[in-house]
DOZA-632728 format. One record per residue: residue number from 0; residue in one letter; x, y, z of N, C-alpha, C in turn. Coordinates in pm, whole numbers, plus 50000, padded with zeros to 5 digits. Atoms other than C-alpha are relative to their C-alpha. Example, Ala and Ser with C-alpha at 12.3 -4.5 7.8 and 13.67 -1.06 7.14 Angstrom:
2
num / residuo / n_X / n_Y / n_Z / ca_X / ca_Y / ca_Z / c_X / c_Y / c_Z
0 / A / 50089 / 49881 / 50000 / 51230 / 49550 / 50780 / 50090 / 50120 / 50000
1 / S / 49918 / 49881 / 49994 / 51367 / 49894 / 50714 / 49923 / 50109 / 50073
! end
This chain:
263
num / residuo / n_X / n_Y / n_Z / ca_X / ca_Y / ca_Z / c_X / c_Y / c_Z
0 / M / 49995 / 50140 / 49961 / 91322 / 29721 / 85681 / 50084 / 49922 / 49899
1 / Q / 49912 / 50076 / 50088 / 91594 / 29495 / 85540 / 49939 / 49864 / 49966
2 / E / 50048 / 50131 / 50042 / 91524 / 29178 / 85348 / 50053 / 49892 / 50092
3 / K / 49962 / 50109 / 49911 / 91530 / 28865 / 85562 / 49989 / 49866 / 49926
4 / K / 50008 / 50132 / 50061 / 91581 / 28498 / 85475 / 49866 / 49935 / 50030
5 / T / 50131 / 50053 / 49962 / 91263 / 28407 / 85661 / 49919 / 50110 / 50066
6 / Y / 50090 / 49903 / 49939 / 90960 / 28605 / 85770 / 49894 / 49925 / 50081
7 / T / 50107 / 50057 / 49918 / 90691 / 28542 / 86028 / 49870 / 50072 / 49972
8 / F / 50130 / 49935 / 50014 / 90323 / 28626 / 86039 / 50004 / 50138 / 50064
9 / E / 49986 / 49871 / 49932 / 90414 / 28904 / 86280 / 50071 / 50101 / 49911
10 / D / 49931 / 49910 / 50094 / 90650 / 29049 / 86017 / 49900 / 50058 / 49900
11 / L / 50100 / 49953 / 50096 / 90361 / 29070 / 85771 / 49910 / 50104 / 50065
12 / L / 50084 / 49904 / 49930 / 90145 / 29244 / 86028 / 50072 / 50134 / 50016
13 / S / 49922 / 49878 / 49980 / 90424 / 29495 / 86097 / 50016 / 50077 / 49870
14 / I / 49984 / 49937 / 50131 / 90477 / 29565 / 85726 / 49874 / 50075 / 49960
15 / I / 50127 / 49938 / 50039 / 90109 / 29635 / 85660 / 49968 / 50116 / 50093
16 / E / 50023 / 49891 / 49906 / 90085 / 29846 / 85975 / 50084 / 50122 / 49962
17 / A / 49913 / 49890 / 50041 / 90381 / 30054 / 85854 / 49948 / 50066 / 49873
18 / L / 50051 / 49946 / 50126 / 90230 / 30094 / 85505 / 49874 / 50084 / 50023
19 / R / 50124 / 49927 / 49970 / 89901 / 30214 / 85658 / 50022 / 50110 / 50102
20 / G / 49971 / 49904 / 49895 / 90075 / 30429 / 85920 / 50012 / 50143 / 49952
21 / E / 49994 / 49857 / 50028 / 90117 / 30805 / 85937 / 50103 / 50034 / 49893
22 / N / 49894 / 49975 / 50098 / 90440 / 30798 / 85736 / 50008 / 49889 / 49896
23 / G / 50002 / 50115 / 50090 / 90334 / 30505 / 85520 / 49981 / 50036 / 49854
24 / C / 50016 / 49986 / 50145 / 90257 / 30455 / 85153 / 49876 / 50083 / 49968
25 / P / 50114 / 49915 / 50036 / 90032 / 30724 / 84998 / 49881 / 49921 / 49945
26 / W / 50110 / 50081 / 50056 / 89832 / 30457 / 84814 / 49936 / 49914 / 50108
27 / D / 50053 / 50092 / 49899 / 89797 / 30206 / 85097 / 49919 / 50073 / 50106
28 / K / 50065 / 49926 / 49892 / 89692 / 30472 / 85347 / 49856 / 50038 / 49969
29 / V / 50133 / 49950 / 50035 / 89383 / 30580 / 85153 / 49902 / 49891 / 49959
30 / Q / 50090 / 50107 / 50042 / 89240 / 30239 / 85069 / 49897 / 49968 / 50107
31 / T / 50110 / 50039 / 49912 / 88910 / 30121 / 85218 / 49961 / 49856 / 49969
32 / H / 50049 / 50136 / 50029 / 88734 / 29785 / 85243 / 49938 / 49995 / 49861
33 / Q / 50069 / 49999 / 50129 / 88527 / 29883 / 84939 / 50097 / 50015 / 49883
34 / S / 49909 / 49973 / 50113 / 88818 / 30008 / 84726 / 50085 / 49879 / 49962
35 / V / 49915 / 50116 / 50029 / 89011 / 29680 / 84754 / 49924 / 49868 / 50008
36 / K / 50075 / 50124 / 49980 / 88728 / 29430 / 84792 / 50013 / 49901 / 49884
37 / M / 49991 / 50090 / 50114 / 88760 / 29292 / 84439 / 50134 / 49928 / 49995
38 / N / 49870 / 50067 / 49996 / 89125 / 29209 / 84508 / 49990 / 49864 / 50069
39 / L / 50022 / 50128 / 49933 / 89002 / 28934 / 84740 / 49962 / 49892 / 49899
40 / I / 50047 / 50095 / 50100 / 88824 / 28765 / 84452 / 50110 / 49969 / 49900
41 / E / 49894 / 50018 / 50099 / 89106 / 28820 / 84204 / 50112 / 49912 / 50052
42 / E / 49889 / 50077 / 49944 / 89374 / 28682 / 84435 / 49960 / 49855 / 50027
43 / A / 50046 / 50137 / 49977 / 89162 / 28379 / 84524 / 50002 / 49920 / 49870
44 / Y / 50000 / 50069 / 50129 / 89117 / 28291 / 84157 / 50142 / 49978 / 49947
45 / E / 49861 / 50017 / 50044 / 89486 / 28348 / 84083 / 50069 / 49888 / 50077
46 / A / 49944 / 50109 / 49921 / 89573 / 28110 / 84365 / 49954 / 49865 / 49945
47 / V / 50052 / 50124 / 50058 / 89348 / 27842 / 84216 / 50065 / 49972 / 49865
48 / E / 49933 / 50017 / 50129 / 89501 / 27900 / 83872 / 50142 / 49948 / 50019
49 / A / 49865 / 50045 / 49973 / 89849 / 27857 / 84017 / 50001 / 49855 / 50049
50 / L / 50011 / 50138 / 49953 / 89737 / 27538 / 84191 / 49983 / 49904 / 49883
51 / D / 50029 / 50089 / 50113 / 89607 / 27391 / 83865 / 50106 / 50002 / 49891
52 / H / 49911 / 49988 / 50115 / 89866 / 27520 / 83620 / 50141 / 50052 / 50032
53 / G / 49870 / 49945 / 49965 / 90163 / 27664 / 83809 / 50086 / 49902 / 50077
54 / T / 49911 / 50081 / 49918 / 90452 / 27535 / 84016 / 49956 / 50014 / 50146
55 / K / 50032 / 49991 / 49857 / 90435 / 27476 / 84390 / 50042 / 50135 / 50055
56 / D / 49953 / 49870 / 49952 / 90636 / 27794 / 84443 / 49905 / 50111 / 49956
57 / Q / 50096 / 49900 / 50048 / 90393 / 27993 / 84229 / 49871 / 49994 / 50082
58 / F / 50119 / 50017 / 49916 / 90105 / 27849 / 84433 / 50023 / 50066 / 50136
59 / A / 49968 / 49939 / 49871 / 90279 / 27952 / 84756 / 50000 / 50153 / 49988
60 / D / 49996 / 49855 / 50023 / 90335 / 28300 / 84610 / 49859 / 50058 / 49995
61 / E / 50137 / 49950 / 50013 / 89967 / 28340 / 84522 / 49923 / 49988 / 50132
62 / L / 50063 / 50010 / 49868 / 89857 / 28214 / 84863 / 50045 / 50115 / 50089
63 / G / 49951 / 49884 / 49927 / 90075 / 28489 / 85006 / 49922 / 50125 / 49963
64 / D / 50079 / 49884 / 50044 / 89888 / 28746 / 84796 / 49860 / 49996 / 50061
65 / L / 50133 / 50014 / 49941 / 89559 / 28607 / 84927 / 50004 / 50032 / 50149
66 / L / 49984 / 49970 / 49857 / 89683 / 28621 / 85286 / 50017 / 50150 / 50021
67 / L / 49981 / 49855 / 49992 / 89789 / 28980 / 85224 / 49866 / 50072 / 50004
68 / Q / 50131 / 49936 / 50002 / 89428 / 29070 / 85146 / 49931 / 49992 / 50135
69 / V / 50060 / 50018 / 49868 / 89311 / 28928 / 85478 / 50063 / 50095 / 50101
70 / V / 49929 / 49914 / 49905 / 89578 / 29113 / 85673 / 49972 / 50147 / 49972
71 / F / 50024 / 49861 / 50038 / 89517 / 29434 / 85478 / 49862 / 50047 / 50051
72 / H / 50135 / 49965 / 49952 / 89144 / 29431 / 85556 / 49998 / 50007 / 50153
73 / A / 49995 / 49998 / 49854 / 89222 / 29352 / 85920 / 50064 / 50130 / 50049
74 / Q / 49935 / 49875 / 49961 / 89452 / 29655 / 85936 / 49908 / 50120 / 49978
75 / I / 50100 / 49894 / 50023 / 89182 / 29875 / 85783 / 49901 / 50001 / 50115
76 / G / 50094 / 50010 / 49890 / 88941 / 29745 / 86047 / 50058 / 50051 / 50130
77 / K / 49935 / 49952 / 49877 / 89192 / 29814 / 86323 / 50005 / 50152 / 50002
78 / G / 49995 / 49855 / 50008 / 89232 / 30171 / 86203 / 49865 / 50065 / 50023
79 / E / 50136 / 49949 / 49981 / 88855 / 30217 / 86203 / 49947 / 49971 / 50141
80 / G / 50046 / 50038 / 49866 / 88825 / 30059 / 86546 / 49886 / 49902 / 49997
81 / T / 50111 / 50095 / 50014 / 88584 / 29793 / 86418 / 50041 / 49856 / 50031
82 / F / 49948 / 50133 / 49970 / 88793 / 29473 / 86431 / 50149 / 49998 / 49967
83 / S / 49857 / 50014 / 50026 / 89153 / 29352 / 86419 / 50030 / 49859 / 49955
84 / I / 49960 / 50135 / 50040 / 89349 / 29048 / 86307 / 49970 / 49901 / 50111
85 / D / 50034 / 50090 / 49888 / 89288 / 28905 / 86656 / 49856 / 49953 / 49990
86 / D / 50140 / 50038 / 50017 / 88915 / 28908 / 86585 / 49985 / 49900 / 49887
87 / V / 50003 / 50093 / 50114 / 88972 / 28737 / 86250 / 50044 / 49861 / 50046
88 / L / 49947 / 50127 / 49953 / 89178 / 28466 / 86417 / 49903 / 49933 / 50098
89 / W / 50096 / 50058 / 49905 / 88921 / 28422 / 86696 / 49885 / 49934 / 49926
90 / H / 50114 / 50053 / 50075 / 88639 / 28373 / 86448 / 50034 / 49869 / 49930
91 / V / 49968 / 50121 / 50077 / 88819 / 28118 / 86233 / 50034 / 49884 / 50092
92 / C / 49967 / 50107 / 49907 / 88957 / 27919 / 86528 / 49874 / 49947 / 50069
93 / N / 50123 / 50040 / 49934 / 88622 / 27917 / 86706 / 49911 / 49920 / 49905
94 / K / 50081 / 50069 / 50100 / 88450 / 27811 / 86384 / 50050 / 49858 / 49976
95 / M / 49944 / 50133 / 50025 / 88688 / 27520 / 86323 / 49974 / 49906 / 50117
96 / I / 50027 / 50083 / 49883 / 88637 / 27396 / 86680 / 49852 / 49964 / 50008
97 / S / 50143 / 50023 / 49984 / 88258 / 27438 / 86686 / 49940 / 49914 / 49890
98 / R / 50054 / 50081 / 50109 / 88207 / 27269 / 86348 / 50063 / 49860 / 49992
99 / H / 49938 / 50133 / 49994 / 88443 / 26976 / 86416 / 49969 / 49934 / 50133
100 / T / 50041 / 50058 / 49872 / 88241 / 26837 / 86704 / 50032 / 49851 / 50008
101 / H / 49956 / 50140 / 49998 / 88352 / 26486 / 86601 / 50145 / 49990 / 50047
102 / I / 49862 / 49997 / 49948 / 88704 / 26593 / 86707 / 50004 / 50069 / 50136
103 / F / 49995 / 49920 / 49877 / 88646 / 26856 / 86975 / 49873 / 49989 / 50085
104 / G / 50125 / 50017 / 49927 / 88305 / 26740 / 87095 / 49964 / 49853 / 50012
105 / E / 50047 / 50137 / 49976 / 88093 / 26428 / 87137 / 49939 / 49933 / 49878
106 / D / 50053 / 50061 / 50122 / 87974 / 26369 / 86780 / 50097 / 49894 / 49946
107 / K / 49919 / 50103 / 50062 / 88100 / 26076 / 86577 / 49989 / 50009 / 49849
108 / A / 49997 / 49996 / 50148 / 88204 / 26088 / 86210 / 50124 / 49926 / 49954
109 / D / 49887 / 50084 / 50041 / 88420 / 25815 / 86060 / 50034 / 50008 / 49853
110 / T / 49976 / 49989 / 50144 / 88391 / 25898 / 85690 / 49992 / 50147 / 49959
111 / P / 50010 / 49862 / 50048 / 88432 / 26217 / 85486 / 49855 / 50045 / 49984
112 / E / 50140 / 49965 / 50019 / 88059 / 26205 / 85410 / 49935 / 50035 / 50135
113 / E / 50054 / 49972 / 49867 / 87971 / 26190 / 85781 / 50054 / 50130 / 50055
114 / V / 49940 / 49874 / 49956 / 88211 / 26476 / 85848 / 49925 / 50118 / 49940
115 / L / 50072 / 49891 / 50066 / 88032 / 26694 / 85592 / 49860 / 50018 / 50059
116 / E / 50132 / 49992 / 49938 / 87695 / 26609 / 85750 / 50010 / 50070 / 50136
117 / T / 49980 / 49937 / 49869 / 87829 / 26706 / 86092 / 50030 / 50148 / 49985
118 / W / 49965 / 49860 / 50027 / 87980 / 27026 / 85952 / 49874 / 50081 / 49967
119 / E / 50120 / 49929 / 50042 / 87650 / 27124 / 85788 / 49903 / 50017 / 50116
120 / K / 50089 / 49993 / 49884 / 87451 / 27045 / 86102 / 50046 / 50111 / 50095
121 / N / 49946 / 49899 / 49909 / 87681 / 27259 / 86316 / 49994 / 50140 / 49940
122 / K / 50008 / 49871 / 50068 / 87686 / 27537 / 86056 / 49859 / 50058 / 50010
123 / Q / 50138 / 49955 / 49992 / 87307 / 27555 / 86050 / 49964 / 50044 / 50142
124 / K / 50024 / 49964 / 49860 / 87298 / 27560 / 86430 / 50065 / 50134 / 50033
125 / E / 49925 / 49876 / 49976 / 87561 / 27834 / 86439 / 49930 / 50121 / 49941
126 / K / 50065 / 49890 / 50069 / 87368 / 28048 / 86193 / 49852 / 50013 / 50036
127 / G / 50140 / 49994 / 49959 / 87033 / 27978 / 86354 / 49904 / 49961 / 49891
128 / Q / 50085 / 50043 / 50110 / 86896 / 27812 / 86042 / 49916 / 49879 / 50044
129 / K / 50089 / 50106 / 49951 / 86591 / 27601 / 86133 / 49921 / 49933 / 49889
130 / S / 50074 / 50060 / 50110 / 86453 / 27519 / 85789 / 50090 / 49984 / 49878
131 / A / 49925 / 50021 / 50124 / 86572 / 27397 / 85450 / 50007 / 50129 / 49919
132 / T / 50004 / 49874 / 50074 / 86468 / 27729 / 85298 / 50105 / 50097 / 50054
133 / E / 49900 / 49912 / 49941 / 86686 / 27921 / 85543 / 50141 / 49955 / 49961
134 / S / 49870 / 50052 / 50040 / 86978 / 27693 / 85458 / 50031 / 50035 / 49854
135 / I / 49982 / 49968 / 50141 / 86927 / 27744 / 85084 / 50021 / 50149 / 49979
136 / S / 49987 / 49855 / 50012 / 86882 / 28118 / 85123 / 50134 / 50049 / 50053
137 / G / 49871 / 49962 / 49942 / 87207 / 28124 / 85319 / 50118 / 49981 / 49909
138 / V / 49889 / 50016 / 50096 / 87415 / 28024 / 85016 / 50038 / 50137 / 49948
139 / C / 49952 / 49867 / 50036 / 87629 / 28325 / 84932 / 49951 / 50044 / 49862
140 / A / 50055 / 49948 / 50125 / 87458 / 28536 / 84664 / 50108 / 50053 / 49908
141 / Y / 49892 / 49946 / 50081 / 87796 / 28663 / 84541 / 50082 / 49891 / 49932
142 / L / 49929 / 50108 / 50067 / 87916 / 28320 / 84429 / 49973 / 50005 / 49850
143 / P / 50032 / 50016 / 50142 / 87950 / 28260 / 84054 / 49872 / 49918 / 49987
144 / A / 50134 / 50057 / 50008 / 87603 / 28157 / 83939 / 49999 / 49848 / 49988
145 / L / 49997 / 50145 / 50016 / 87700 / 27803 / 83837 / 50030 / 49931 / 50134
146 / I / 49964 / 50057 / 49869 / 87861 / 27732 / 84176 / 49883 / 50014 / 50096
147 / R / 50113 / 49976 / 49909 / 87568 / 27887 / 84362 / 49884 / 49906 / 49968
148 / A / 50109 / 50089 / 50040 / 87314 / 27686 / 84161 / 50026 / 49858 / 50048
149 / Q / 49968 / 50137 / 49962 / 87496 / 27360 / 84231 / 49990 / 49982 / 50152
150 / K / 50010 / 50008 / 49855 / 87517 / 27433 / 84605 / 49854 / 49999 / 50044
151 / I / 50142 / 49994 / 49964 / 87148 / 27522 / 84624 / 49930 / 49869 / 49966
152 / Q / 50061 / 50126 / 50040 / 87047 / 27210 / 84433 / 50039 / 49887 / 50096
153 / S / 49952 / 50104 / 49907 / 87260 / 26993 / 84665 / 49927 / 50009 / 50133
154 / K / 50071 / 49982 / 49873 / 87093 / 27142 / 84973 / 49854 / 49955 / 49987
155 / A / 50138 / 50044 / 50022 / 86748 / 27083 / 84824 / 49992 / 49848 / 49993
156 / A / 49999 / 50146 / 50014 / 86843 / 26724 / 84741 / 50010 / 49930 / 50136
157 / K / 49982 / 50062 / 49868 / 86936 / 26656 / 85105 / 49869 / 49979 / 50072
158 / V / 50131 / 50019 / 49936 / 86570 / 26692 / 85205 / 49903 / 49927 / 49906
159 / G / 50081 / 50083 / 50089 / 86448 / 26476 / 84915 / 49940 / 50069 / 49880
160 / F / 50055 / 49927 / 50115 / 86359 / 26749 / 84664 / 50098 / 49983 / 49884
161 / D / 49902 / 50034 / 50103 / 86539 / 26586 / 84373 / 49942 / 49895 / 49907
162 / W / 50036 / 50108 / 50091 / 86506 / 26361 / 84071 / 50053 / 49868 / 50058
163 / E / 49954 / 50130 / 49952 / 86542 / 25988 / 84138 / 50135 / 49964 / 49941
164 / N / 49873 / 50030 / 50065 / 86828 / 25965 / 83890 / 50026 / 50104 / 49891
165 / V / 49960 / 49901 / 50099 / 87005 / 26153 / 83612 / 49903 / 50007 / 49882
166 / T / 50095 / 49999 / 50111 / 86737 / 26053 / 83358 / 49898 / 50112 / 50016
167 / G / 50096 / 49893 / 49975 / 86490 / 26289 / 83520 / 50062 / 50137 / 49975
168 / A / 49930 / 49873 / 50021 / 86747 / 26569 / 83515 / 50022 / 50026 / 49851
169 / L / 49978 / 49985 / 50144 / 86825 / 26504 / 83148 / 49869 / 50032 / 49927
170 / D / 50131 / 49973 / 50061 / 86455 / 26497 / 83054 / 49960 / 50146 / 50025
171 / K / 50034 / 49862 / 49967 / 86406 / 26828 / 83233 / 50083 / 50097 / 49916
172 / L / 49914 / 49915 / 50083 / 86702 / 26978 / 83045 / 49947 / 50007 / 49858
173 / S / 50056 / 50003 / 50136 / 86553 / 26868 / 82712 / 49872 / 50083 / 49993
174 / E / 50124 / 49924 / 49996 / 86218 / 27016 / 82812 / 50029 / 50150 / 50001
175 / E / 49967 / 49858 / 49990 / 86377 / 27349 / 82902 / 50062 / 50053 / 49870
176 / V / 49943 / 49959 / 50129 / 86575 / 27359 / 82576 / 49889 / 50024 / 49899
177 / G / 50115 / 49981 / 50089 / 86247 / 27314 / 82388 / 49927 / 50129 / 50029
178 / E / 50068 / 49877 / 49964 / 86087 / 27598 / 82580 / 50083 / 50123 / 49963
179 / L / 49913 / 49890 / 50042 / 86388 / 27819 / 82511 / 49988 / 50023 / 49850
180 / S / 50014 / 49989 / 50144 / 86357 / 27744 / 82141 / 49869 / 50070 / 49963
181 / E / 50130 / 49936 / 50026 / 85989 / 27844 / 82148 / 50005 / 50148 / 50034
182 / A / 49991 / 49860 / 49959 / 86070 / 28166 / 82332 / 50078 / 50082 / 49897
183 / I / 49920 / 49930 / 50101 / 86336 / 28259 / 82077 / 49920 / 50021 / 49872
184 / Q / 50079 / 49991 / 50122 / 86104 / 28184 / 81787 / 49887 / 50102 / 50013
185 / S / 50108 / 49904 / 49978 / 85834 / 28401 / 81943 / 50053 / 50143 / 50010
186 / R / 49934 / 49869 / 49990 / 86087 / 28688 / 81964 / 49960 / 50075 / 50128
187 / N / 50035 / 49943 / 49869 / 85990 / 28741 / 82326 / 50127 / 50006 / 50084
188 / D / 49871 / 49987 / 49931 / 86307 / 28877 / 82489 / 49990 / 49965 / 50148
189 / E / 50015 / 50027 / 49856 / 86174 / 28857 / 82845 / 49986 / 49850 / 50025
190 / M / 50019 / 50144 / 49985 / 86063 / 28497 / 82801 / 50130 / 49926 / 49968
191 / T / 49873 / 50062 / 50036 / 86392 / 28408 / 82631 / 50098 / 50008 / 50117
192 / F / 49914 / 49981 / 49884 / 86580 / 28551 / 82930 / 49966 / 49899 / 50109
193 / E / 50044 / 50093 / 49897 / 86374 / 28340 / 83170 / 50033 / 49856 / 49964
194 / E / 49978 / 50138 / 50042 / 86400 / 28020 / 82966 / 50148 / 49966 / 49991
195 / L / 49856 / 50025 / 50004 / 86774 / 28059 / 82917 / 50052 / 49968 / 50139
196 / G / 49963 / 50028 / 49862 / 86814 / 28072 / 83293 / 49959 / 49860 / 50042
197 / D / 50049 / 50135 / 49967 / 86604 / 27756 / 83325 / 50088 / 49893 / 49937
198 / V / 49911 / 50095 / 50068 / 86826 / 27578 / 83071 / 50131 / 49985 / 50076
199 / L / 49872 / 50004 / 49929 / 87143 / 27672 / 83257 / 49984 / 49930 / 50135
200 / F / 50024 / 50062 / 49869 / 86994 / 27570 / 83593 / 49982 / 49849 / 49984
201 / S / 50021 / 50143 / 50025 / 86885 / 27235 / 83448 / 50130 / 49931 / 49961
202 / A / 49870 / 50057 / 50037 / 87230 / 27178 / 83297 / 50087 / 49979 / 50123
203 / V / 49926 / 50015 / 49875 / 87383 / 27234 / 83639 / 49951 / 49878 / 50076
204 / N / 50056 / 50117 / 49932 / 87148 / 26970 / 83779 / 50057 / 49871 / 49941
205 / V / 49941 / 50117 / 50065 / 87279 / 26720 / 83523 / 50145 / 49984 / 50046
206 / A / 49861 / 50004 / 49954 / 87635 / 26810 / 83622 / 50009 / 49944 / 50141
207 / R / 50000 / 50048 / 49861 / 87551 / 26745 / 83987 / 49980 / 49849 / 50005
208 / F / 50022 / 50144 / 50003 / 87414 / 26399 / 83909 / 50121 / 49925 / 49946
209 / A / 49881 / 50062 / 50060 / 87726 / 26328 / 83703 / 50124 / 50018 / 50087
210 / H / 49888 / 49976 / 49907 / 87942 / 26431 / 84002 / 50108 / 50087 / 49936
211 / C / 49909 / 49907 / 50065 / 88096 / 26709 / 83796 / 49976 / 50141 / 50055
212 / S / 50016 / 49860 / 49967 / 88160 / 27070 / 83888 / 49957 / 50073 / 49874
213 / A / 50048 / 49927 / 50117 / 87950 / 27276 / 83646 / 50095 / 50115 / 49967
214 / E / 49908 / 49887 / 50021 / 88187 / 27570 / 83695 / 50127 / 49954 / 49930
215 / E / 49876 / 50050 / 50059 / 88497 / 27366 / 83612 / 49975 / 49942 / 49862
216 / A / 50032 / 50056 / 50133 / 88325 / 27191 / 83321 / 49991 / 50111 / 49897
217 / L / 50010 / 49888 / 50093 / 88239 / 27525 / 83161 / 50135 / 50065 / 49978
218 / S / 49865 / 49942 / 50014 / 88588 / 27660 / 83231 / 50085 / 49916 / 49906
219 / N / 49925 / 50090 / 50088 / 88733 / 27354 / 83058 / 49957 / 50018 / 49855
220 / T / 50050 / 49978 / 50136 / 88510 / 27411 / 82754 / 50049 / 50134 / 49945
221 / I / 49949 / 49869 / 50042 / 88614 / 27777 / 82741 / 50146 / 49988 / 49958
222 / R / 49858 / 50020 / 50033 / 88979 / 27670 / 82747 / 50015 / 49931 / 49865
223 / K / 49993 / 50070 / 50128 / 88918 / 27427 / 82460 / 49962 / 50092 / 49885
224 / F / 50042 / 49908 / 50106 / 88738 / 27695 / 82261 / 50113 / 50094 / 49963
225 / V / 49890 / 49905 / 50026 / 89025 / 27942 / 82299 / 50114 / 49931 / 49925
226 / T / 49891 / 50074 / 50065 / 89282 / 27677 / 82201 / 49966 / 49967 / 49855
227 / R / 50040 / 50036 / 50137 / 89085 / 27564 / 81897 / 49988 / 50125 / 49913
228 / F / 50013 / 49876 / 50076 / 89008 / 27920 / 81790 / 50138 / 50051 / 49959
229 / A / 49863 / 49957 / 50032 / 89380 / 28002 / 81808 / 50055 / 49918 / 49884
230 / Y / 49954 / 50086 / 50109 / 89452 / 27703 / 81582 / 49938 / 50042 / 49867
231 / V / 50069 / 49957 / 50122 / 89191 / 27819 / 81331 / 50065 / 50126 / 49944
232 / E / 49942 / 49873 / 50047 / 89337 / 28169 / 81314 / 50143 / 49981 / 49951
233 / E / 49861 / 50024 / 50042 / 89698 / 28048 / 81297 / 50005 / 49925 / 49868
234 / S / 50005 / 50076 / 50125 / 89607 / 27802 / 81021 / 49958 / 50091 / 49884
235 / A / 50044 / 49907 / 50103 / 89428 / 28075 / 80829 / 50115 / 50090 / 49957
236 / L / 49885 / 49914 / 50032 / 89733 / 28302 / 80850 / 50105 / 49925 / 49921
237 / A / 49904 / 50082 / 50072 / 89951 / 28015 / 80731 / 49959 / 49982 / 49854
238 / L / 50053 / 50009 / 50136 / 89727 / 28000 / 80424 / 49996 / 50136 / 49931
239 / G / 49999 / 49865 / 50057 / 89773 / 28373 / 80369 / 49865 / 50068 / 50007
240 / K / 50133 / 49941 / 49987 / 89421 / 28457 / 80484 / 49978 / 50051 / 50142
241 / T / 50048 / 49962 / 49867 / 89255 / 28634 / 80772 / 49867 / 49930 / 50021
242 / L / 50128 / 50065 / 49973 / 88945 / 28497 / 80942 / 49887 / 50069 / 49924
243 / E / 50103 / 49925 / 50072 / 88742 / 28772 / 80780 / 49993 / 49959 / 49853
244 / D / 49996 / 50040 / 50141 / 88851 / 28639 / 80437 / 49940 / 49861 / 49978
245 / M / 50043 / 50139 / 50012 / 88729 / 28286 / 80510 / 49849 / 49986 / 50013
246 / T / 50141 / 50032 / 49983 / 88384 / 28136 / 80480 / 49984 / 49920 / 50130
247 / L / 50025 / 50076 / 49877 / 88220 / 27971 / 80780 / 50036 / 49853 / 49981
248 / S / 49969 / 50142 / 50024 / 88259 / 27628 / 80619 / 50150 / 49977 / 50003
249 / E / 49853 / 50014 / 49996 / 88634 / 27687 / 80576 / 50050 / 50004 / 50144
250 / M / 49959 / 49994 / 49859 / 88666 / 27787 / 80940 / 49958 / 49875 / 50075
251 / D / 50046 / 50122 / 49935 / 88460 / 27486 / 81047 / 50093 / 49883 / 49970
252 / A / 49907 / 50107 / 50037 / 88699 / 27259 / 80858 / 50127 / 50008 / 50085
253 / L / 49881 / 49982 / 49916 / 88995 / 27405 / 81046 / 49968 / 49968 / 50146
254 / W / 50043 / 50031 / 49863 / 88797 / 27376 / 81370 / 50002 / 49848 / 50023
255 / D / 50000 / 50146 / 49989 / 88749 / 27003 / 81305 / 50143 / 49947 / 50006
256 / E / 49859 / 50040 / 49993 / 89124 / 26975 / 81243 / 50055 / 50021 / 50141
257 / A / 49955 / 49970 / 49864 / 89188 / 27139 / 81579 / 49949 / 49896 / 50099
258 / K / 50056 / 50101 / 49911 / 88955 / 26892 / 81750 / 50071 / 49867 / 49983
259 / S / 49937 / 50130 / 50026 / 89119 / 26593 / 81583 / 50142 / 49996 / 50058
260 / R / 49864 / 49994 / 49946 / 89461 / 26707 / 81704 / 50001 / 49976 / 50153
261 / E / 50007 / 50020 / 49856 / 89338 / 26678 / 82065 / 49991 / 49853 / 50037
262 / N / 50019 / 50142 / 49971 / 89270 / 26306 / 82035 / 50128 / 49919 / 49979
! end
């Protein structure tokens, strides 16, 4: 197949079909849903990274990699006789129509908030969820824990199971930190494990009240840590030292310098 100036969705389907075909690529032919499943997650995260830190062209490139995963799995399904890309398209189109009843039905939603309420109502109906517990249990268990916690808390809040304001969430966080401290001091590993989870869950609740993404907030802190740590190490090398040669107080001083440079 020769390179073209433009490609269509059908071209992508043909390429993957050829790679998985009898005379196709030795690697592509032997892959299964399980062997490439983590690629879905990796490509999704790389697309988000390109959106936040890359160019528009890099974002488009990463979206292509993500689309490739969908088409690849569809081709595996076609080979197994379980489903095809047509089934994938039917499901997504049907879902968008059935959940946008304010556009394709008789519901009314004039604001983004009303749209989300309509979407959730239709989603619960589609999945046969008749209780708040079923809705909460339906949150994907494979989501990163911070994202999953925030989604579950939001669903619980919709039925009134929530603090009146952020003060209650902050008080609960302080309470859980105290219990974690007691567990650590008692040298009870099992209790420490439990209390640490409670602290993290409570911190997510505070993030929700503050209208912040707990996942993105932690990612931002990780980024700051890496940047500041790099400054500490580079500064140490400039002084003719390694980090192992320095005292904690010396490293803390450089850390404070790194923080001051951000302001």
